[in-house]
C-alpha positions, 0 to 999 in steps of 0.5 A: 288834408291828405294823409301821405306816409301816416303824415297829414299835408294840406297841397295846394297845387298851382300852375303858373299861366303866363300869357305873354310867352316870349317863345309862342305869344298866347301860347296857354290859349292855344288849341290842341286838339279842340282844348286850348293847353291851359285847359289841358294840363289843369284836367290832368293835374286835376286827375291827382288825388292829393291836391287839396286845391289846384289855381292857375295863378293867371297874367291877363284877363282873357285867361282868366275868364277863359278859367273860369270857363271850363270850371276851374280856379285862377287868380290874377297876379302881377303881369312882370313877374320874372319866373312861374316861382315867382308868381306862385309866391305871389298866391301864397302871399295871397292864400292861408292854410296850406302846408305845401305847394307844388308849381306845376308848369302851364305848357305840360298837357301829358304830365303824368299823374305817377310823378306829380303823386310822386313829388308829394310823397319826396315831399311827405319828409319833413325834412325836404323843403323844396323837391323836385323830379329828374329822369334818364336822358335818352340820348346824345341830342338830349345830353348836349341840348342847351335847352335840356337841363342836367342836374348831377345829386349826391348819395343823399339824392340832393341836388349838385348842381344844375346845367344847361352842359353836359353834367359831369364833364366825361373826361377820360371817356370819349364822347360818343361813349359816353351814355355807356358809362354813365347815367346822365340825367335831365331835369323836370321843371316841377318843384315842391316847397313847404310854403314858408320856404317858397316865401323865403326862397323869393326874397333871395336876390340873383344868384351868379351861378344863375346869372351864368345858365339862366336857371333860377334853382342855382339861385337855391342852390347857392344860397344854401337850400338843398333840392331833394330829387326823384328819379322817375320814368316819363313820356311828358314834355313842354309847349315851346316852339309851332313845332311841339303844338303839333307833335301834342296833337299827332300824340293825341291822334294816337291815343285816339286810335 
């Protein structure tokens, strides 16, 4: 059990590690400066003091054996699950005794400890069943890139909507002036759940909004769940392409200087 703001929580961090990635096959086993992507993610997540246990949810024997070899704990999950959330839910059904589960993407080797810490602090509120994070949009490439998910929130910091489009639409503002008049936010794909909530949302049917935007969190909003958002500055990024791998290697090389 961890004491966060005077309340006891037992948090299980799950890192879904799908071997057959669509855009970069086998990416969790790709080498970045002498270590695999999944090992680098695991080592970063291990630095968070609020996690009682860390499990890598794998779908391939090669990854399972590799995680065990570097000292991690892996659990084999089905190879036909549609999302990392479903993979986390499958693990949650196998392991009991935790109050919360944090889903950490298996392709974020530079995820920052303060990012993980802040998510855990959001979960400390018993009213928060799902929590996630967002960070300010830095430029127009991010704002108009459909691969960068944007989010808008209400006064309570609960998400109102997620979109691949730039939201809100700036009707009366020139396109090149948008960032001067409004602070846009991009979503960080990191989630925390109360265990019961994770199991409940894993049973929901695919939503209409989800089908349009291809964003699973819209299924939860459409079903009436609230997602509490926190704001954080971060320099992390995910690995989805060969170019991302080169970017990661360059960043590690600079850190050694």
